[in-house]
C-alpha positions as CSV (number, residue, x, y, z in Angstrom):
1,M,-75.6,-85.8,55.6
2,D,-72.0,-84.8,56.0
3,S,-71.6,-82.3,53.1
4,L,-74.0,-79.5,52.2
5,G,-76.7,-81.0,50.0
6,V,-79.5,-79.5,47.8
7,T,-82.0,-81.2,45.6
8,I,-82.8,-79.4,42.4
9,D,-85.7,-80.3,40.2
10,T,-85.1,-80.4,36.4
11,S,-87.6,-77.5,36.0
12,V,-85.1,-75.2,37.6
13,F,-82.2,-76.1,35.2
14,K,-84.6,-75.7,32.3
15,D,-85.9,-72.4,33.5
16,Y,-82.3,-71.2,34.0
17,L,-82.0,-71.0,30.2
18,N,-85.4,-69.2,29.8
19,P,-85.1,-65.4,30.3
20,E,-88.8,-65.1,30.9
21,K,-88.6,-67.5,33.8
22,N,-85.1,-66.6,35.1
23,T,-86.2,-63.1,36.1
24,N,-83.3,-60.9,37.2
25,N,-81.0,-63.9,36.6
26,H,-82.1,-65.2,40.0
27,I,-81.3,-68.8,39.0
28,D,-77.8,-67.7,37.9
29,T,-77.3,-66.3,41.3
30,L,-78.7,-69.3,43.1
31,L,-76.6,-71.8,41.2
32,A,-73.4,-69.7,41.5
33,V,-73.8,-69.2,45.2
34,L,-74.6,-72.8,45.9
35,A,-71.5,-73.8,43.8
36,R,-69.3,-71.4,45.7
37,K,-70.6,-72.7,49.0
38,K,-69.7,-76.3,47.8
39,Y,-73.2,-77.7,47.8
40,R,-73.7,-81.1,46.2
41,L,-76.7,-82.3,44.3
42,C,-78.7,-85.0,46.1
43,V,-79.8,-87.7,43.8
44,D,-81.3,-91.2,44.2
45,E,-79.0,-94.3,44.1
46,A,-81.3,-95.8,41.4
47,K,-80.3,-92.9,39.1
48,R,-83.8,-92.0,38.2
49,I,-83.1,-88.3,38.8
50,E,-79.8,-88.4,36.9
51,G,-81.7,-90.2,34.0
52,E,-84.2,-87.3,34.0
53,Y,-81.4,-84.8,33.9
54,E,-79.7,-86.6,31.1
55,A,-82.9,-87.0,29.0
56,Q,-84.1,-83.4,29.5
57,L,-80.9,-81.4,29.8
58,N,-78.1,-83.1,27.8
59,P,-79.7,-82.3,24.4
60,I,-79.9,-78.6,25.6
61,I,-76.3,-78.6,26.7
62,R,-75.1,-80.3,23.5
63,N,-76.8,-77.6,21.4
64,R,-75.1,-74.7,23.1
65,D,-71.7,-73.2,22.2
66,E,-68.9,-74.8,24.3
67,T,-67.8,-71.3,25.5
68,D,-71.3,-70.4,26.6
69,F,-71.4,-69.7,30.3
70,A,-74.8,-71.3,30.8
71,R,-73.5,-74.5,29.3
72,Q,-70.5,-74.5,31.6
73,M,-72.7,-73.9,34.6
74,L,-75.1,-76.7,33.7
75,Q,-72.1,-79.0,33.0
76,F,-70.7,-78.1,36.4
77,W,-73.9,-79.1,38.2
78,L,-74.7,-82.1,36.1
79,V,-71.3,-83.6,35.3
80,V,-68.4,-82.1,37.3
81,N,-69.8,-81.4,40.8
82,P,-69.9,-84.6,42.9
83,K,-73.3,-85.8,43.7
84,T,-74.7,-87.3,46.9
85,P,-76.7,-90.5,46.1
86,L,-79.4,-91.5,48.6
87,P,-81.2,-94.8,48.9
88,L,-84.6,-94.9,47.2
89,D,-87.3,-97.3,48.5
90,M,-90.5,-96.9,46.4
91,D,-92.5,-99.0,49.0
92,D,-91.4,-97.6,52.4
93,D,-93.6,-95.5,54.7
94,L,-92.1,-92.2,53.6
95,M,-92.9,-92.9,49.9
96,T,-96.4,-94.0,50.9
97,Q,-96.9,-90.7,52.6
98,I,-95.6,-88.8,49.6
99,K,-97.9,-90.8,47.3
100,R,-100.9,-89.6,49.4
101,V,-99.9,-86.0,48.7
102,I,-98.7,-86.3,45.1
103,I,-101.5,-88.6,44.0
104,E,-101.0,-88.3,40.2
105,R,-99.5,-91.6,39.0
106,K,-97.5,-90.0,36.2
107,E,-95.6,-87.8,38.7
108,S,-93.3,-90.5,40.0
109,L,-90.3,-88.4,39.3
110,D,-91.7,-85.5,41.4
111,R,-92.2,-88.0,44.2
112,I,-88.6,-89.1,43.9
113,F,-87.3,-85.5,44.0
114,V,-89.4,-85.0,47.2
115,Y,-88.3,-88.3,48.7
116,V,-84.6,-87.6,48.1
117,A,-84.9,-84.1,49.6
118,I,-86.5,-85.6,52.7
119,R,-84.1,-88.5,53.0
120,G,-81.2,-86.0,52.6
121,N,-82.8,-83.5,54.9
122,T,-82.3,-80.8,52.2
123,R,-84.1,-78.1,50.5
124,L,-85.8,-79.0,47.2
125,V,-85.6,-76.1,44.7
126,T,-88.4,-76.6,42.2
127,N,-90.6,-74.5,39.9
128,D,-93.3,-77.1,39.9
129,A,-96.1,-75.3,41.6
130,T,-98.9,-77.8,40.7
131,H,-97.4,-81.0,42.1
132,I,-95.0,-79.8,44.8
133,L,-95.1,-76.1,45.8
134,D,-98.9,-76.0,46.2
135,R,-98.7,-79.1,48.4
136,R,-95.7,-77.8,50.5
137,R,-97.5,-77.9,53.8
138,D,-98.5,-81.5,53.5
139,L,-95.1,-82.5,52.2
140,R,-93.4,-80.8,55.1
141,K,-95.6,-82.8,57.5
142,A,-94.4,-86.0,55.9
143,A,-90.8,-84.8,56.4
144,K,-91.4,-84.0,60.1
145,K,-92.6,-87.6,60.6
146,V,-89.1,-88.8,59.7
147,S,-87.3,-86.0,61.7
148,A,-86.2,-84.2,58.5
149,D,-86.1,-80.8,60.1
150,Q,-84.1,-78.9,57.5
151,V,-86.4,-79.9,54.6
152,D,-88.2,-77.2,52.6
153,F,-89.7,-77.0,49.2
154,L,-88.8,-73.7,47.5
155,H,-89.5,-71.9,44.2
156,S,-86.2,-70.8,42.6
157,V,-87.1,-67.1,43.3
158,D,-87.6,-67.8,47.0
159,A,-84.5,-70.0,47.2
160,A,-82.4,-67.2,45.7
161,D,-83.9,-64.7,48.0
162,T,-83.1,-66.7,51.1
163,L,-79.6,-67.8,50.2
164,G,-78.2,-65.8,53.1
165,E,-80.1,-68.1,55.5
166,W,-78.5,-71.2,54.0
167,A,-75.5,-72.8,55.7
């Protein structure tokens, strides 16, 4: 990928607005630094991730005051900042490997977030411990099989803590 890419799960954007989950404003820091470094969101060409963002986050954005900084930050990431669309093939070898790790049928969007992160050779920032973070080792093995050496799956706290190591 030519530009700096990052894949961010919907859970992180939702937790951004929850003071109990956005401890020490770590998500504020993460999103601001990534924006300053000109990172782009990686999404799938089929627009499944963007559809998830729209369904889950647009109602939240609409209900916030227009001058609210959090609303402006979310709009930057979801509307203003250019995205990097990546091909999505639900039947290729990579997706088959991911399905062996994330076996729950209803978690197809989690699989897509993981797939996009691997195809883009990016970090996936997620707060989904159950389906992604707890299976990090096996997901990284799938990434290595397609030579995606920059891929990692990070909780938002860990991502914010390691920002200095990012390009």
